[in-house]
TORKOL-4160 file (C-alpha; in steps of 0.2 Angstrom, whole numbers, padded with zeros to 4 digits, m for minus):
371
<pt num="1" X="0039" Y="m0026" Z="0065"/>
<pt num="2" X="0039" Y="m0029" Z="0046"/>
<pt num="3" X="0052" Y="m0018" Z="0038"/>
<pt num="4" X="0054" Y="m0014" Z="0020"/>
<pt num="5" X="0072" Y="m0010" Z="0016"/>
<pt num="6" X="0078" Y="0001" Z="0002"/>
<pt num="7" X="0079" Y="m0005" Z="m0016"/>
<pt num="8" X="0086" Y="0001" Z="m0032"/>
<pt num="9" X="0070" Y="0009" Z="m0038"/>
<pt num="10" X="0061" Y="0014" Z="m0022"/>
<pt num="11" X="0068" Y="0021" Z="m0006"/>
<pt num="12" X="0063" Y="0032" Z="0008"/>
<pt num="13" X="0076" Y="0046" Z="0008"/>
<pt num="14" X="0071" Y="0056" Z="0024"/>
<pt num="15" X="0055" Y="0060" Z="0034"/>
<pt num="16" X="0051" Y="0072" Z="0048"/>
<pt num="17" X="0041" Y="0088" Z="0052"/>
<pt num="18" X="0025" Y="0079" Z="0045"/>
<pt num="19" X="0033" Y="0075" Z="0028"/>
<pt num="20" X="0042" Y="0061" Z="0019"/>
<pt num="21" X="0054" Y="0061" Z="0004"/>
<pt num="22" X="0054" Y="0046" Z="m0007"/>
<pt num="23" X="0063" Y="0041" Z="m0023"/>
<pt num="24" X="0052" Y="0032" Z="m0036"/>
<pt num="25" X="0064" Y="0027" Z="m0050"/>
<pt num="26" X="0073" Y="0043" Z="m0055"/>
<pt num="27" X="0061" Y="0055" Z="m0046"/>
<pt num="28" X="0062" Y="0063" Z="m0029"/>
<pt num="29" X="0045" Y="0066" Z="m0022"/>
<pt num="30" X="0040" Y="0074" Z="m0006"/>
<pt num="31" X="0022" Y="0073" Z="0002"/>
<pt num="32" X="0014" Y="0075" Z="0019"/>
<pt num="33" X="0014" Y="0060" Z="0032"/>
<pt num="34" X="0007" Y="0064" Z="0049"/>
<pt num="35" X="0017" Y="0049" Z="0056"/>
<pt num="36" X="0033" Y="0058" Z="0054"/>
<pt num="37" X="0033" Y="0066" Z="0071"/>
<pt num="38" X="0051" Y="0070" Z="0072"/>
<pt num="39" X="0063" Y="0083" Z="0065"/>
<pt num="40" X="0070" Y="0080" Z="0047"/>
<pt num="41" X="0088" Y="0074" Z="0045"/>
<pt num="42" X="0091" Y="0091" Z="0037"/>
<pt num="43" X="0090" Y="0105" Z="0049"/>
<pt num="44" X="0085" Y="0123" Z="0044"/>
<pt num="45" X="0074" Y="0119" Z="0029"/>
<pt num="46" X="0056" Y="0126" Z="0028"/>
<pt num="47" X="0040" Y="0117" Z="0029"/>
<pt num="48" X="0028" Y="0122" Z="0014"/>
<pt num="49" X="0015" Y="0135" Z="0016"/>
<pt num="50" X="m0002" Y="0134" Z="0007"/>
<pt num="51" X="m0001" Y="0136" Z="m0011"/>
<pt num="52" X="m0015" Y="0142" Z="m0023"/>
<pt num="53" X="m0023" Y="0127" Z="m0033"/>
<pt num="54" X="m0014" Y="0125" Z="m0049"/>
<pt num="55" X="0000" Y="0136" Z="m0042"/>
<pt num="56" X="0017" Y="0136" Z="m0051"/>
<pt num="57" X="0034" Y="0136" Z="m0043"/>
<pt num="58" X="0035" Y="0154" Z="m0046"/>
<pt num="59" X="0018" Y="0157" Z="m0038"/>
<pt num="60" X="0023" Y="0147" Z="m0023"/>
<pt num="61" X="0039" Y="0157" Z="m0021"/>
<pt num="62" X="0049" Y="0141" Z="m0021"/>
<pt num="63" X="0045" Y="0138" Z="m0002"/>
<pt num="64" X="0036" Y="0122" Z="m0006"/>
<pt num="65" X="0052" Y="0115" Z="m0014"/>
<pt num="66" X="0063" Y="0119" Z="0000"/>
<pt num="67" X="0058" Y="0105" Z="0011"/>
<pt num="68" X="0074" Y="0096" Z="0005"/>
<pt num="69" X="0086" Y="0100" Z="m0009"/>
<pt num="70" X="0084" Y="0094" Z="m0027"/>
<pt num="71" X="0066" Y="0087" Z="m0025"/>
<pt num="72" X="0056" Y="0085" Z="m0041"/>
<pt num="73" X="0039" Y="0086" Z="m0034"/>
<pt num="74" X="0030" Y="0091" Z="m0018"/>
<pt num="75" X="0012" Y="0089" Z="m0013"/>
<pt num="76" X="0006" Y="0106" Z="m0006"/>
<pt num="77" X="m0009" Y="0106" Z="0005"/>
<pt num="78" X="m0020" Y="0121" Z="0005"/>
<pt num="79" X="m0031" Y="0115" Z="0019"/>
<pt num="80" X="m0028" Y="0115" Z="0038"/>
<pt num="81" X="m0032" Y="0097" Z="0043"/>
<pt num="82" X="m0021" Y="0089" Z="0056"/>
<pt num="83" X="m0020" Y="0072" Z="0050"/>
<pt num="84" X="m0027" Y="0055" Z="0055"/>
<pt num="85" X="m0012" Y="0045" Z="0060"/>
<pt num="86" X="m0011" Y="0028" Z="0051"/>
<pt num="87" X="m0026" Y="0032" Z="0040"/>
<pt num="88" X="m0015" Y="0045" Z="0031"/>
<pt num="89" X="m0009" Y="0033" Z="0018"/>
<pt num="90" X="m0025" Y="0023" Z="0013"/>
<pt num="91" X="m0038" Y="0029" Z="0025"/>
<pt num="92" X="m0052" Y="0030" Z="0012"/>
<pt num="93" X="m0058" Y="0023" Z="m0004"/>
<pt num="94" X="m0063" Y="0036" Z="m0017"/>
<pt num="95" X="m0074" Y="0034" Z="m0032"/>
<pt num="96" X="m0069" Y="0051" Z="m0040"/>
<pt num="97" X="m0050" Y="0052" Z="m0042"/>
<pt num="98" X="m0052" Y="0069" Z="m0050"/>
<pt num="99" X="m0055" Y="0077" Z="m0033"/>
<pt num="100" X="m0040" Y="0087" Z="m0027"/>
<pt num="101" X="m0041" Y="0081" Z="m0009"/>
<pt num="102" X="m0030" Y="0071" Z="0003"/>
<pt num="103" X="m0036" Y="0059" Z="0016"/>
<pt num="104" X="m0039" Y="0072" Z="0030"/>
<pt num="105" X="m0051" Y="0082" Z="0018"/>
<pt num="106" X="m0038" Y="0095" Z="0013"/>
<pt num="107" X="m0036" Y="0101" Z="m0005"/>
<pt num="108" X="m0019" Y="0102" Z="m0013"/>
<pt num="109" X="m0009" Y="0101" Z="m0029"/>
<pt num="110" X="0008" Y="0094" Z="m0035"/>
<pt num="111" X="0022" Y="0107" Z="m0038"/>
<pt num="112" X="0035" Y="0101" Z="m0050"/>
<pt num="113" X="0053" Y="0107" Z="m0054"/>
<pt num="114" X="0054" Y="0096" Z="m0070"/>
<pt num="115" X="0042" Y="0087" Z="m0082"/>
<pt num="116" X="0036" Y="0070" Z="m0074"/>
<pt num="117" X="0026" Y="0058" Z="m0084"/>
<pt num="118" X="0008" Y="0054" Z="m0080"/>
<pt num="119" X="0014" Y="0037" Z="m0075"/>
<pt num="120" X="0031" Y="0028" Z="m0074"/>
<pt num="121" X="0036" Y="0010" Z="m0069"/>
<pt num="122" X="0044" Y="0005" Z="m0052"/>
<pt num="123" X="0052" Y="m0012" Z="m0050"/>
<pt num="124" X="0053" Y="m0022" Z="m0034"/>
<pt num="125" X="0065" Y="m0036" Z="m0033"/>
<pt num="126" X="0056" Y="m0050" Z="m0023"/>
<pt num="127" X="0071" Y="m0061" Z="m0019"/>
<pt num="128" X="0078" Y="m0077" Z="m0024"/>
<pt num="129" X="0068" Y="m0088" Z="m0035"/>
<pt num="130" X="0054" Y="m0075" Z="m0036"/>
<pt num="131" X="0049" Y="m0064" Z="m0051"/>
<pt num="132" X="0051" Y="m0045" Z="m0049"/>
<pt num="133" X="0035" Y="m0035" Z="m0046"/>
<pt num="134" X="0032" Y="m0020" Z="m0058"/>
<pt num="135" X="0020" Y="m0006" Z="m0054"/>
<pt num="136" X="0016" Y="0011" Z="m0061"/>
<pt num="137" X="0018" Y="0026" Z="m0050"/>
<pt num="138" X="0007" Y="0041" Z="m0052"/>
<pt num="139" X="0006" Y="0058" Z="m0044"/>
<pt num="140" X="m0012" Y="0057" Z="m0040"/>
<pt num="141" X="m0022" Y="0073" Z="m0035"/>
<pt num="142" X="m0026" Y="0065" Z="m0018"/>
<pt num="143" X="m0007" Y="0063" Z="m0013"/>
<pt num="144" X="m0005" Y="0044" Z="m0016"/>
<pt num="145" X="0007" Y="0037" Z="m0029"/>
<pt num="146" X="m0003" Y="0020" Z="m0030"/>
<pt num="147" X="0012" Y="0011" Z="m0022"/>
<pt num="148" X="0013" Y="0006" Z="m0004"/>
<pt num="149" X="0031" Y="m0001" Z="m0001"/>
<pt num="150" X="0027" Y="m0006" Z="0017"/>
<pt num="151" X="0017" Y="m0020" Z="0009"/>
<pt num="152" X="0032" Y="m0028" Z="0002"/>
<pt num="153" X="0034" Y="m0041" Z="0016"/>
<pt num="154" X="0016" Y="m0046" Z="0013"/>
<pt num="155" X="0018" Y="m0047" Z="m0006"/>
<pt num="156" X="0034" Y="m0058" Z="m0003"/>
<pt num="157" X="0025" Y="m0069" Z="0010"/>
<pt num="158" X="0010" Y="m0073" Z="0000"/>
<pt num="159" X="0021" Y="m0077" Z="m0015"/>
<pt num="160" X="0031" Y="m0089" Z="m0005"/>
<pt num="161" X="0016" Y="m0098" Z="0002"/>
<pt num="162" X="0008" Y="m0100" Z="m0015"/>
<pt num="163" X="0024" Y="m0106" Z="m0023"/>
<pt num="164" X="0026" Y="m0118" Z="m0009"/>
<pt num="165" X="0009" Y="m0125" Z="m0012"/>
<pt num="166" X="0013" Y="m0128" Z="m0030"/>
<pt num="167" X="0029" Y="m0136" Z="m0027"/>
<pt num="168" X="0028" Y="m0154" Z="m0035"/>
<pt num="169" X="0042" Y="m0160" Z="m0024"/>
<pt num="170" X="0031" Y="m0159" Z="m0009"/>
<pt num="171" X="0022" Y="m0143" Z="m0004"/>
<pt num="172" X="0012" Y="m0140" Z="0011"/>
<pt num="173" X="m0004" Y="m0145" Z="0002"/>
<pt num="174" X="m0006" Y="m0159" Z="m0011"/>
<pt num="175" X="m0022" Y="m0151" Z="m0017"/>
<pt num="176" X="m0014" Y="m0138" Z="m0028"/>
<pt num="177" X="m0006" Y="m0139" Z="m0045"/>
<pt num="178" X="m0003" Y="m0128" Z="m0060"/>
<pt num="179" X="m0019" Y="m0135" Z="m0067"/>
<pt num="180" X="m0028" Y="m0132" Z="m0051"/>
<pt num="181" X="m0019" Y="m0116" Z="m0043"/>
<pt num="182" X="m0024" Y="m0109" Z="m0026"/>
<pt num="183" X="m0038" Y="m0096" Z="m0027"/>
<pt num="184" X="m0034" Y="m0080" Z="m0019"/>
<pt num="185" X="m0047" Y="m0066" Z="m0015"/>
<pt num="186" X="m0040" Y="m0048" Z="m0014"/>
<pt num="187" X="m0053" Y="m0036" Z="m0007"/>
<pt num="188" X="m0051" Y="m0017" Z="m0008"/>
<pt num="189" X="m0038" Y="m0021" Z="m0021"/>
<pt num="190" X="m0034" Y="m0003" Z="m0027"/>
<pt num="191" X="m0019" Y="m0003" Z="m0039"/>
<pt num="192" X="m0017" Y="m0021" Z="m0038"/>
<pt num="193" X="0001" Y="m0024" Z="m0031"/>
<pt num="194" X="m0005" Y="m0039" Z="m0020"/>
<pt num="195" X="m0015" Y="m0046" Z="m0034"/>
<pt num="196" X="0000" Y="m0046" Z="m0046"/>
<pt num="197" X="0011" Y="m0053" Z="m0033"/>
<pt num="198" X="m0001" Y="m0068" Z="m0032"/>
<pt num="199" X="m0003" Y="m0070" Z="m0050"/>
<pt num="200" X="0016" Y="m0070" Z="m0053"/>
<pt num="201" X="0017" Y="m0084" Z="m0040"/>
<pt num="202" X="0005" Y="m0094" Z="m0050"/>
<pt num="203" X="m0012" Y="m0092" Z="m0041"/>
<pt num="204" X="m0029" Y="m0088" Z="m0048"/>
<pt num="205" X="m0035" Y="m0071" Z="m0041"/>
<pt num="206" X="m0051" Y="m0062" Z="m0039"/>
<pt num="207" X="m0048" Y="m0043" Z="m0037"/>
<pt num="208" X="m0062" Y="m0033" Z="m0030"/>
<pt num="209" X="m0063" Y="m0014" Z="m0029"/>
<pt num="210" X="m0077" Y="m0001" Z="m0030"/>
<pt num="211" X="m0067" Y="0011" Z="m0040"/>
<pt num="212" X="m0067" Y="0010" Z="m0059"/>
<pt num="213" X="m0051" Y="0020" Z="m0060"/>
<pt num="214" X="m0042" Y="0008" Z="m0047"/>
<pt num="215" X="m0048" Y="m0007" Z="m0058"/>
<pt num="216" X="m0040" Y="0001" Z="m0073"/>
<pt num="217" X="m0024" Y="0005" Z="m0064"/>
<pt num="218" X="m0023" Y="m0013" Z="m0058"/>
<pt num="219" X="m0025" Y="m0020" Z="m0076"/>
<pt num="220" X="m0011" Y="m0008" Z="m0082"/>
<pt num="221" X="0000" Y="m0015" Z="m0068"/>
<pt num="222" X="m0004" Y="m0033" Z="m0073"/>
<pt num="223" X="0001" Y="m0029" Z="m0091"/>
<pt num="224" X="0017" Y="m0021" Z="m0085"/>
<pt num="225" X="0022" Y="m0036" Z="m0074"/>
<pt num="226" X="0018" Y="m0048" Z="m0089"/>
<pt num="227" X="0003" Y="m0057" Z="m0081"/>
<pt num="228" X="m0011" Y="m0048" Z="m0091"/>
<pt num="229" X="m0017" Y="m0066" Z="m0097"/>
<pt num="230" X="m0015" Y="m0074" Z="m0080"/>
<pt num="231" X="m0031" Y="m0081" Z="m0072"/>
<pt num="232" X="m0039" Y="m0066" Z="m0064"/>
<pt num="233" X="m0056" Y="m0059" Z="m0062"/>
<pt num="234" X="m0058" Y="m0040" Z="m0060"/>
<pt num="235" X="m0073" Y="m0036" Z="m0050"/>
<pt num="236" X="m0080" Y="m0018" Z="m0049"/>
<pt num="237" X="m0091" Y="m0019" Z="m0034"/>
<pt num="238" X="m0093" Y="m0015" Z="m0016"/>
<pt num="239" X="m0083" Y="m0027" Z="m0005"/>
<pt num="240" X="m0096" Y="m0031" Z="0007"/>
<pt num="241" X="m0109" Y="m0033" Z="m0006"/>
<pt num="242" X="m0098" Y="m0045" Z="m0016"/>
<pt num="243" X="m0093" Y="m0056" Z="m0001"/>
<pt num="244" X="m0111" Y="m0058" Z="0004"/>
<pt num="245" X="m0115" Y="m0065" Z="m0013"/>
<pt num="246" X="m0100" Y="m0076" Z="m0013"/>
<pt num="247" X="m0106" Y="m0084" Z="0004"/>
<pt num="248" X="m0123" Y="m0087" Z="m0004"/>
<pt num="249" X="m0115" Y="m0095" Z="m0019"/>
<pt num="250" X="m0104" Y="m0106" Z="m0008"/>
<pt num="251" X="m0088" Y="m0100" Z="m0016"/>
<pt num="252" X="m0072" Y="m0103" Z="m0006"/>
<pt num="253" X="m0054" Y="m0096" Z="m0007"/>
<pt num="254" X="m0038" Y="m0103" Z="m0002"/>
<pt num="255" X="m0031" Y="m0086" Z="0003"/>
<pt num="256" X="m0038" Y="m0069" Z="0007"/>
<pt num="257" X="m0030" Y="m0052" Z="0007"/>
<pt num="258" X="m0040" Y="m0037" Z="0014"/>
<pt num="259" X="m0036" Y="m0019" Z="0017"/>
<pt num="260" X="m0052" Y="m0012" Z="0024"/>
<pt num="261" X="m0052" Y="0007" Z="0025"/>
<pt num="262" X="m0057" Y="0018" Z="0040"/>
<pt num="263" X="m0072" Y="0025" Z="0029"/>
<pt num="264" X="m0077" Y="0023" Z="0011"/>
<pt num="265" X="m0091" Y="0022" Z="m0001"/>
<pt num="266" X="m0095" Y="0008" Z="m0013"/>
<pt num="267" X="m0098" Y="0009" Z="m0032"/>
<pt num="268" X="m0117" Y="0012" Z="m0028"/>
<pt num="269" X="m0115" Y="0024" Z="m0014"/>
<pt num="270" X="m0114" Y="0010" Z="0000"/>
<pt num="271" X="m0106" Y="0018" Z="0016"/>
<pt num="272" X="m0092" Y="0008" Z="0025"/>
<pt num="273" X="m0087" Y="0013" Z="0043"/>
<pt num="274" X="m0074" Y="0002" Z="0051"/>
<pt num="275" X="m0080" Y="0004" Z="0069"/>
<pt num="276" X="m0098" Y="m0002" Z="0064"/>
<pt num="277" X="m0095" Y="m0014" Z="0049"/>
<pt num="278" X="m0078" Y="m0023" Z="0053"/>
<pt num="279" X="m0083" Y="m0037" Z="0064"/>
<pt num="280" X="m0098" Y="m0044" Z="0054"/>
<pt num="281" X="m0087" Y="m0041" Z="0038"/>
<pt num="282" X="m0074" Y="m0052" Z="0046"/>
<pt num="283" X="m0086" Y="m0066" Z="0050"/>
<pt num="284" X="m0091" Y="m0067" Z="0032"/>
<pt num="285" X="m0073" Y="m0068" Z="0027"/>
<pt num="286" X="m0070" Y="m0083" Z="0038"/>
<pt num="287" X="m0084" Y="m0092" Z="0029"/>
<pt num="288" X="m0075" Y="m0089" Z="0013"/>
<pt num="289" X="m0060" Y="m0099" Z="0018"/>
<pt num="290" X="m0058" Y="m0116" Z="0010"/>
<pt num="291" X="m0054" Y="m0131" Z="0020"/>
<pt num="292" X="m0036" Y="m0131" Z="0012"/>
<pt num="293" X="m0034" Y="m0112" Z="0014"/>
<pt num="294" X="m0016" Y="m0106" Z="0015"/>
<pt num="295" X="m0017" Y="m0089" Z="0022"/>
<pt num="296" X="m0026" Y="m0073" Z="0027"/>
<pt num="297" X="m0019" Y="m0056" Z="0027"/>
<pt num="298" X="m0028" Y="m0042" Z="0037"/>
<pt num="299" X="m0020" Y="m0025" Z="0034"/>
<pt num="300" X="m0025" Y="m0009" Z="0044"/>
<pt num="301" X="m0023" Y="0009" Z="0041"/>
<pt num="302" X="m0037" Y="0016" Z="0052"/>
<pt num="303" X="m0031" Y="0028" Z="0065"/>
<pt num="304" X="m0030" Y="0021" Z="0083"/>
<pt num="305" X="m0031" Y="0003" Z="0080"/>
<pt num="306" X="m0017" Y="m0009" Z="0086"/>
<pt num="307" X="m0011" Y="m0024" Z="0077"/>
<pt num="308" X="m0015" Y="m0034" Z="0093"/>
<pt num="309" X="m0033" Y="m0030" Z="0091"/>
<pt num="310" X="m0033" Y="m0037" Z="0073"/>
<pt num="311" X="m0022" Y="m0052" Z="0078"/>
<pt num="312" X="m0035" Y="m0057" Z="0091"/>
<pt num="313" X="m0048" Y="m0058" Z="0078"/>
<pt num="314" X="m0038" Y="m0070" Z="0069"/>
<pt num="315" X="m0034" Y="m0082" Z="0084"/>
<pt num="316" X="m0051" Y="m0091" Z="0081"/>
<pt num="317" X="m0043" Y="m0097" Z="0065"/>
<pt num="318" X="m0029" Y="m0106" Z="0074"/>
<pt num="319" X="m0042" Y="m0114" Z="0086"/>
<pt num="320" X="m0052" Y="m0122" Z="0072"/>
<pt num="321" X="m0038" Y="m0124" Z="0059"/>
<pt num="322" X="m0022" Y="m0123" Z="0068"/>
<pt num="323" X="m0008" Y="m0113" Z="0060"/>
<pt num="324" X="0001" Y="m0097" Z="0066"/>
<pt num="325" X="m0005" Y="m0079" Z="0068"/>
<pt num="326" X="0008" Y="m0065" Z="0068"/>
<pt num="327" X="0006" Y="m0047" Z="0069"/>
<pt num="328" X="0015" Y="m0030" Z="0070"/>
<pt num="329" X="0018" Y="m0013" Z="0062"/>
<pt num="330" X="0022" Y="m0011" Z="0044"/>
<pt num="331" X="0037" Y="0001" Z="0042"/>
<pt num="332" X="0049" Y="0008" Z="0029"/>
<pt num="333" X="0068" Y="0010" Z="0033"/>
<pt num="334" X="0077" Y="0025" Z="0028"/>
<pt num="335" X="0090" Y="0024" Z="0014"/>
<pt num="336" X="0105" Y="0033" Z="0023"/>
<pt num="337" X="0117" Y="0030" Z="0008"/>
<pt num="338" X="0104" Y="0036" Z="m0004"/>
<pt num="339" X="0101" Y="0051" Z="0007"/>
<pt num="340" X="0120" Y="0056" Z="0006"/>
<pt num="341" X="0121" Y="0052" Z="m0012"/>
<pt num="342" X="0105" Y="0061" Z="m0018"/>
<pt num="343" X="0105" Y="0077" Z="m0008"/>
<pt num="344" X="0121" Y="0077" Z="0002"/>
<pt num="345" X="0129" Y="0089" Z="m0011"/>
<pt num="346" X="0115" Y="0101" Z="m0010"/>
<pt num="347" X="0115" Y="0104" Z="0008"/>
<pt num="348" X="0124" Y="0121" Z="0007"/>
<pt num="349" X="0130" Y="0120" Z="0025"/>
<pt num="350" X="0114" Y="0115" Z="0033"/>
<pt num="351" X="0116" Y="0104" Z="0048"/>
<pt num="352" X="0113" Y="0085" Z="0045"/>
<pt num="353" X="0107" Y="0075" Z="0060"/>
<pt num="354" X="0119" Y="0059" Z="0062"/>
<pt num="355" X="0108" Y="0044" Z="0067"/>
<pt num="356" X="0104" Y="0026" Z="0063"/>
<pt num="357" X="0091" Y="0024" Z="0049"/>
<pt num="358" X="0074" Y="0030" Z="0054"/>
<pt num="359" X="0059" Y="0019" Z="0053"/>
<pt num="360" X="0043" Y="0027" Z="0046"/>
<pt num="361" X="0027" Y="0018" Z="0053"/>
<pt num="362" X="0015" Y="0016" Z="0039"/>
<pt num="363" X="0001" Y="0004" Z="0045"/>
<pt num="364" X="m0002" Y="m0013" Z="0054"/>
<pt num="365" X="m0005" Y="m0031" Z="0049"/>
<pt num="366" X="m0011" Y="m0047" Z="0056"/>
<pt num="367" X="m0009" Y="m0063" Z="0046"/>
<pt num="368" X="m0013" Y="m0081" Z="0048"/>
<pt num="369" X="m0005" Y="m0096" Z="0039"/>
<pt num="370" X="m0010" Y="m0114" Z="0040"/>
<pt num="371" X="0000" Y="m0127" Z="0048"/>
């Protein structure tokens, strides 16, 4: 498993009964997560009922805000979908972010107890000798916040490999330098955290997404992290269409990050279905790797797939190029200390389940690095 542990500006406070409670900076946010198939740490608090679109706290009768004490916002679903497992976090790419819909096709809205800005910064400390990653959080109308903390281990891993390749004292590859940095391709790049991580490490990045809103958000995050003027190409295009063109052009990349959705539509209405399009897509991806490629990261949020299945697709790289493939679940560890600090005083006699920190499964990954 690849586990993200609590940080100062982001933490998983609790999860259960199909919901999770997270802290983004100073705000406590609750939203549905079908992976949370266990009781909440707080016993006796209600699960939200459906709420009229645009409903206020008063209209909702407060029920939606009683998932946990002291929460600042909760996403209330008005549909009856049952959830789709891993795909619940990033299952689809959307062109129209104004549609009030979550990934299972249900409509919903955010109910707030106080004013929350349209966006606010969240900092992730990446570790010794690595710059911090800053990303804007938003309460989007389709339940996302634009931040996927379970990807932290991938952000850090790619940053370390890029910095190592640029190490003048003797990196893994003599090809790269500050004047000739490794070229990284980030497909289905969304709000751009992986792109910014690679830019902070010194790479040249090509960021591809079929949503204009996602490209704009990624640009804002780049500016927030101080890499607005770093070498990056922002490409508004369907990922499959783009990589086919890149193969014909003969372009190569030294690292590739891909996060294919279970289902999606491109900027021109192209339809993507992972069960049909994944294998031919991956064959093209392999053609884009340079002779000196550093890594490939393959993320998965589609329901029903195992990281073993993804890893076995990457084993062909080790046969041809050597290196190592690793795989596993992407998880977020609960912040028990934060749980006690932030909501312990508001329990009003409710029973708290004493246990080790829970792990919330969020997705899967298979990744290859060269020898």
